[in-house]
C-alpha positions, 0 to 999 in steps of 0.5 A: 429704489428708494429703499436702497438709496435711503439705506445707503444714505443711512449707512453713509451718515452712520459711517460719517457719524462713526468716523466723526466720533472716532476723530473726536475720540482720537483727539481726546486720546491725543490730548490725554497722551500729551498730558500724560507725557507732560506729567511724565516729564515733570515727574522725571524733573522732580525725580532728578531734583530728588536724586540730586538732593539725595546725592548731596545728602549722601555726600554730606553724610559720608563727609560727616561720618569721616569727620566723626571718625577723625574726631574719634581717633583724635579724641582717643589719641588725646585721651591716651596722651593725657593718661600717659602725661598723668602717669608721668606726672604722678611718677615725677611727683613721687620722685620729687616727694622722695627727694623732698623727704630725703632733703628734709632728713638731710636738713635735720641731720645738718641742723643737728651737726650745726648745733653740735658744732656751734656748741663745740665752738662755744665751748672752745671759745669759753675754754680759750677765754678761760685760758687767757684770763 
């Protein structure tokens, strides 16, 4: 009779030991789960921060790209206006040079006519003086 009681006691003790071990293991696993959940939560927080940073960077990139496009368009427009102004100025300069040349020719002609008239007036004055004497 002792043997079954000893066997039953051993089975009971081993069952209690196994139960205790499983409880300890369960608590360890529960701690690992809690730690993993906390780490997961931290990772999600960091991912949200990174997502916000990425979104801000994308927004700044789009804004910078838009500003660059506007600046490029403004530059092209300004270059076109400069080219048009340069062409117009060169045309005006050529016209003014032509007018200046024509005015020089007219001045030379008028100076020649003035000299001719001065000599005629001088001759007429000399002839009149000669007739009065």
